[in-house]
C-alpha positions in Angstrom: 13.0 6.3 4.3 15.3 3.8 5.9 12.6 1.9 7.8 10.3 1.3 4.8 13.2 0.6 2.4 14.7 -2.0 4.8 11.4 -3.5 5.5 10.3 -4.0 1.9 13.8 -5.1 0.8 13.4 -8.0 3.3 9.9 -8.7 2.1 10.5 -8.4 -1.6 11.2 -12.1 -2.5 7.8 -13.3 -1.2 5.9 -10.0 -1.7 2.5 -10.5 -3.4 3.3 -14.0 -4.6 0.7 -16.2 -2.7 -1.9 -14.9 -2.9 -1.5 -12.0 -5.3 -3.3 -9.7 -2.9 -1.9 -6.4 -4.1 -2.2 -7.3 -7.8 -5.9 -8.0 -7.3 -6.5 -4.7 -5.5 -4.1 -2.8 -7.8 -6.3 -3.7 -10.8 -9.3 -2.5 -8.9 -7.6 0.8 -8.0 -6.7 1.5 -11.6 -10.2 0.8 -12.6 -11.4 3.3 -10.0 -8.8 5.9 -11.1 -10.2 5.8 -14.7 -6.9 6.8 -16.3 -7.4 8.3 -19.8 -5.5 6.7 -22.7 -2.4 8.6 -23.5 -2.0 10.2 -20.1 1.2 10.4 -18.0 0.8 8.7 -14.6 2.9 8.6 -11.4 2.8 5.4 -9.4 3.9 6.0 -5.8 5.2 2.9 -3.8 5.1 0.8 -7.0 6.4 -2.4 -5.4 6.5 -5.2 -7.9 4.1 -3.4 -10.3 0.7 -4.3 -8.8 -0.6 -0.9 -9.9 2.0 0.0 -12.4 1.1 -2.8 -14.9 -2.6 -2.2 -15.1 -1.9 1.5 -15.3 0.3 0.9 -18.3 -2.5 -1.1 -19.9 -4.9 1.7 -19.2 -2.9 4.5 -20.7 -1.6 2.5 -23.6 1.6 3.1 -25.7 0.9 6.8 -26.2 0.8 7.2 -22.4 3.6 6.9 -19.8 4.0 5.6 -16.3 6.7 6.7 -13.8 7.1 4.1 -11.0 8.7 5.2 -7.8 9.7 3.1 -4.8 12.2 3.3 -1.9 13.1 -0.4 -2.0 16.0 -1.4 -4.2 14.8 -5.0 -4.3 11.4 -4.0 -5.5 12.9 -1.7 -8.1 15.0 -4.6 -9.4 11.8 -6.5 -10.2 10.3 -3.5 -12.0 13.5 -3.1 -14.1 12.8 -6.6 -15.5 9.8 -5.3 -17.4 10.9 -4.4 -20.9 8.4 -1.6 -21.5 9.3 1.5 -23.4 6.8 3.8 -21.8 7.8 2.9 -18.2 10.3 5.0 -16.2 11.5 3.6 -12.9 12.9 5.8 -10.1 14.5 4.6 -6.8 13.6 7.4 -4.5 11.5 8.6 -1.6 8.4 10.5 -2.8 8.8 13.1 0.0 12.2 14.0 -1.5 11.3 13.6 -5.2 13.3 15.1 -8.0 10.5 14.6 -10.6 9.9 18.0 -12.5 7.0 20.3 -11.6 3.7 19.8 -13.5 5.0 16.8 -15.4 2.2 14.2 -14.8 -1.5 14.2 -15.5 -2.5 11.7 -12.8 -1.0 9.8 -9.8 -1.9 6.4 -8.2 -0.7 4.8 -5.0 -1.7 1.4 -3.7 -1.4 0.8 0.1 1.6 3.2 0.5 0.7 6.7 1.6 -0.7 5.6 4.9 2.6 4.1 6.0 4.8 7.1 5.2 6.3 8.9 8.1 5.4 12.3 6.6 2.0 12.2 4.7 2.0 15.9 4.3 5.4 16.1 2.6 4.4 13.3 0.2 1.2 15.1 -0.7 3.0 18.4 -1.3 5.4 16.7 -3.7 2.5 14.9 -5.5 0.7 18.3 -5.8 3.8 19.8 -7.3 4.3 17.0 -9.8 0.7 17.0 -11.0 -0.7 19.4 -13.6 -3.7 21.5 -12.7 -6.8 19.4 -12.4 -4.8 16.2 -12.1 -5.9 13.4 -9.8 -4.4 11.2 -7.1 -6.2 7.9 -6.6 -4.9 6.0 -3.6 -5.9 3.1 -1.3 -5.5 2.4 2.4 -6.6 -0.7 4.5 -10.1 -1.0 5.8 -12.0 -3.6 7.7 -14.4 -6.0 6.1 -17.9 -5.6 7.6 -18.3 -9.4 8.1 -15.0 -9.8 9.9 -15.2 -7.0 12.6 -15.0 -9.4 15.6 -11.8 -11.0 14.3 -10.3 -7.6 13.3 -10.9 -6.3 16.8 -9.1 -9.3 18.2 -6.2 -9.0 15.8 -5.9 -5.3 16.6 -5.7 -6.1 20.3 -3.1 -8.7 19.8 -1.0 -6.4 17.6 -1.3 -3.6 20.2 -0.3 -6.0 23.1 2.9 -7.1 21.3 3.7 -3.6 20.1 3.7 -2.4 23.7 6.6 -4.7 24.4 8.9 -2.7 22.1 11.1 0.0 23.4 9.9 2.3 20.6 7.6 2.1 17.6 8.7 3.3 14.2 7.2 6.6 13.2 5.7 5.0 10.1 3.6 2.8 12.3 2.3 5.4 14.7 -1.2 6.8 14.8 -2.6 7.9 11.4 -2.7 11.6 10.5 -5.9 13.6 10.1 -6.0 13.0 6.4 -8.8 15.4 5.4 -7.2 18.4 7.0 -3.9 17.7 5.3 -5.5 17.1 2.0 -7.3 20.4 2.0 -4.4 22.4 3.3 -2.0 21.1 0.6 -4.4 22.0 -2.3 -6.4 18.9 -3.1 -10.2 18.2 -3.0 -11.7 14.8 -2.3 -13.9 14.1 -5.3 -14.7 10.4 -4.7 -14.4 7.7 -2.0 -15.6 4.1 -2.1 -14.9 1.0 0.0 -14.1 -2.1 -1.9 -15.0 -5.4 0.0 -13.0 -8.4 -1.2 -12.5 -12.0 -0.2 -9.4 -13.8 -1.4 -9.2 -17.5 -0.7 -6.1 -18.8 1.2 -5.2 -22.2 2.6 -6.0 -21.6 6.3 -4.5 -20.0 9.4 -0.9 -21.1 8.9 -1.0 -19.9 5.3 -2.8 -16.7 6.4 0.0 -16.0 8.9 2.7 -16.6 6.3 1.0 -14.2 4.0 1.0 -11.4 6.7 4.8 -11.8 6.8 5.3 -11.1 3.1 4.4 -7.4 3.3 4.5 -4.4 5.6 2.6 -6.1 8.4 5.7 -8.1 9.2 7.4 -5.1 10.8 6.2 -6.1 14.3 7.5 -9.7 13.9 10.9 -8.4 12.8 11.0 -6.1 15.9 10.2 -8.8 18.5 12.7 -11.2 20.0 12.5 -14.8 18.7 10.4 -16.1 21.7 8.0 -13.2 21.5 7.7 -13.7 17.7 6.6 -17.3 18.2 4.1 -16.2 20.9 2.7 -13.5 18.6 2.3 -16.0 15.7 0.5 -18.4 18.0 -1.9 -15.7 19.2 -2.8 -14.7 15.7 -3.4 -18.2 14.5 -5.6 -19.0 17.5 -7.6 -15.8 16.8 -8.0 -16.8 13.2 -9.1 -20.3 14.1 -11.6 -19.2 16.7 -13.0 -15.8 15.6 -12.4 -15.4 11.8 -15.6 -15.8 9.8 -14.0 -18.5 7.6 -11.5 -19.6 10.2 -8.6 -18.1 8.3 -9.5 -19.5 4.9 -10.2 -16.1 3.3 -8.5 -12.8 3.4 -11.4 -10.4 4.1 -10.7 -6.7 3.7 -12.6 -3.6 2.5 -9.9 -1.0 1.6 -10.9 2.6 1.1 -10.2 4.1 -2.3 -10.0 7.9 -2.4 -9.7 10.2 -5.4 -8.2 13.6 -4.9 -8.1 16.4 -7.5 -5.4 19.1 -7.6 -6.7 22.6 -7.5 
């Protein structure tokens, strides 16, 4: 909990401001989730409301959204929304106090893949959902037109990660999702990739954007000289290998819908 809470507290002021990356994909995730009007929804890793707000619009006043996040700074932003059918909880989903079978559906934008204990999170979500309830969540994915640059960026990231004495558990190798999903009591009922291109001002602005969300964890861990070197390597890669030379964010996140059995 401490690593993600500290990381996103530091990122909160600039998070999802320029460009509104998570808001764009949050709206697409809610559309994918197809939340019924009047339903109760849990939003895990709510941040500044990228998924929360379109979820509220989808369920309408008869419905209700519970937004959960570990970052106090993110929670402060959510508290600024004067919405009667929104509850806000500052807690770790893996240690949730939300009552059993209290929500119809759950959504989570770009959060579950960075938790140190994916299984525990899923167990809690399963407990909170009613029978037949769904969890719709998103995780990063590479854009088919930007594979050469993504490979280069990955190699740069790995090179600088290896300079650290240790890597936070939240940023280690991804778990085997399918096995955990089945063992916890969910079935995968739908998966789609969602290619998007979001214009941005160029390599310098692209780099600045990477430092407004979770990807900044590595920069924060490096010493000042290494951080400068890391930035230079990323900008050079964007300039030389990116399909639009760093003038578009090009991603194709994976949207997955699970159903509680």
